[in-house]
LONU-793290 format. One record per residue (C-alpha): residue in three letters; chain; x, y, z. Coordinates in steps of 0.5 Angstrom, whole numbers, always signed. Layout:
<sites>
site aa->ALA, ch->A, px->X, py->Y, pz->Z
...
</sites>
This chain:
<sites>
site aa->MET, ch->A, px->-26, py->+47, pz->+5
site aa->ALA, ch->A, px->-32, py->+44, pz->+2
site aa->PRO, ch->A, px->-33, py->+36, pz->+4
site aa->ASP, ch->A, px->-32, py->+34, pz->-3
site aa->ASP, ch->A, px->-25, py->+37, pz->-3
site aa->TYR, ch->A, px->-23, py->+33, pz->+2
site aa->GLN, ch->A, px->-17, py->+29, pz->+0
site aa->GLU, ch->A, px->-13, py->+25, pz->+5
site aa->THR, ch->A, px->-6, py->+24, pz->+3
site aa->GLY, ch->A, px->+0, py->+20, pz->+7
site aa->ARG, ch->A, px->+4, py->+14, pz->+7
site aa->PHE, ch->A, px->+4, py->+8, pz->+12
site aa->ALA, ch->A, px->+8, py->+2, pz->+13
site aa->VAL, ch->A, px->+8, py->-5, pz->+12
site aa->THR, ch->A, px->+13, py->-10, pz->+15
site aa->LEU, ch->A, px->+16, py->-16, pz->+11
site aa->ASP, ch->A, px->+22, py->-20, pz->+13
site aa->GLY, ch->A, px->+24, py->-15, pz->+18
site aa->GLN, ch->A, px->+24, py->-9, pz->+13
site aa->ASP, ch->A, px->+19, py->-3, pz->+13
site aa->TYR, ch->A, px->+16, py->-1, pz->+7
site aa->GLN, ch->A, px->+13, py->+5, pz->+6
site aa->LEU, ch->A, px->+7, py->+5, pz->+2
site aa->PRO, ch->A, px->+2, py->+11, pz->-1
site aa->ARG, ch->A, px->-5, py->+11, pz->+3
site aa->HIS, ch->A, px->-9, py->+10, pz->-3
site aa->CYS, ch->A, px->-9, py->+6, pz->-9
site aa->PRO, ch->A, px->-7, py->+10, pz->-16
site aa->HIS, ch->A, px->-13, py->+7, pz->-19
site aa->ARG, ch->A, px->-19, py->+10, pz->-16
site aa->GLY, ch->A, px->-16, py->+12, pz->-9
site aa->GLY, ch->A, px->-18, py->+5, pz->-5
site aa->ARG, ch->A, px->-15, py->+5, pz->+2
site aa->LEU, ch->A, px->-9, py->+1, pz->+1
site aa->ASP, ch->A, px->-8, py->+2, pz->+9
site aa->TYR, ch->A, px->-14, py->-3, pz->+9
site aa->GLY, ch->A, px->-12, py->-7, pz->+4
site aa->ASP, ch->A, px->-10, py->-15, pz->+4
site aa->VAL, ch->A, px->-3, py->-16, pz->+6
site aa->ASN, ch->A, px->+0, py->-23, pz->+3
site aa->ARG, ch->A, px->+6, py->-24, pz->+7
site aa->ALA, ch->A, px->+8, py->-31, pz->+3
site aa->ARG, ch->A, px->+7, py->-27, pz->-4
site aa->GLY, ch->A, px->+10, py->-20, pz->-1
site aa->THR, ch->A, px->+4, py->-17, pz->-4
site aa->ILE, ch->A, px->-2, py->-12, pz->-2
site aa->THR, ch->A, px->-9, py->-12, pz->-5
site aa->CYS, ch->A, px->-13, py->-6, pz->-6
site aa->PRO, ch->A, px->-20, py->-7, pz->-2
site aa->LEU, ch->A, px->-24, py->-3, pz->-7
site aa->HIS, ch->A, px->-22, py->-6, pz->-14
site aa->ARG, ch->A, px->-17, py->-12, pz->-12
site aa->SER, ch->A, px->-11, py->-9, pz->-16
site aa->VAL, ch->A, px->-5, py->-13, pz->-13
site aa->PHE, ch->A, px->+2, py->-9, pz->-12
site aa->CYS, ch->A, px->+9, py->-12, pz->-10
site aa->LEU, ch->A, px->+10, py->-9, pz->-3
site aa->LYS, ch->A, px->+18, py->-9, pz->-4
site aa->THR, ch->A, px->+18, py->-6, pz->-11
site aa->GLY, ch->A, px->+11, py->-3, pz->-12
site aa->ARG, ch->A, px->+10, py->-6, pz->-18
site aa->HIS, ch->A, px->+3, py->-7, pz->-21
site aa->LEU, ch->A, px->+2, py->-14, pz->-21
site aa->ASN, ch->A, px->-6, py->-15, pz->-23
site aa->GLY, ch->A, px->-12, py->-12, pz->-23
site aa->PRO, ch->A, px->-15, py->-6, pz->-27
site aa->GLU, ch->A, px->-9, py->-2, pz->-30
site aa->CYS, ch->A, px->-7, py->+4, pz->-26
site aa->GLY, ch->A, px->+1, py->+4, pz->-26
site aa->ASP, ch->A, px->+6, py->+2, pz->-20
site aa->LEU, ch->A, px->+6, py->+5, pz->-13
site aa->THR, ch->A, px->+12, py->+9, pz->-10
site aa->VAL, ch->A, px->+15, py->+5, pz->-5
site aa->SER, ch->A, px->+21, py->+7, pz->+0
site aa->ARG, ch->A, px->+24, py->+2, pz->+5
site aa->ALA, ch->A, px->+27, py->+3, pz->+12
site aa->PRO, ch->A, px->+29, py->-1, pz->+17
site aa->ALA, ch->A, px->+23, py->-4, pz->+21
site aa->SER, ch->A, px->+22, py->+0, pz->+28
site aa->ALA, ch->A, px->+23, py->-4, pz->+34
site aa->GLY, ch->A, px->+16, py->-5, pz->+38
site aa->ARG, ch->A, px->+12, py->-2, pz->+33
site aa->ASP, ch->A, px->+6, py->-6, pz->+30
site aa->PRO, ch->A, px->+8, py->-10, pz->+24
site aa->ARG, ch->A, px->+1, py->-9, pz->+21
</sites>
């Protein structure tokens, strides 16, 4: 595999109001690392650090920034003793 062929995939969790939201690791716009994004718990959003696209944590809906579509978000009960991000 050539270095340029490397693609990281997967999901990560953000806990909001006692609920884990599983999000894709990368933004659909240009692959920005959402796991390094800015989480705003008061608004329930995450902002991509690359081009500042904003998404709803609960629904994955694209709210602001470059047009790129929504995130696929799934929910699970918050894990006891895990880092709430």
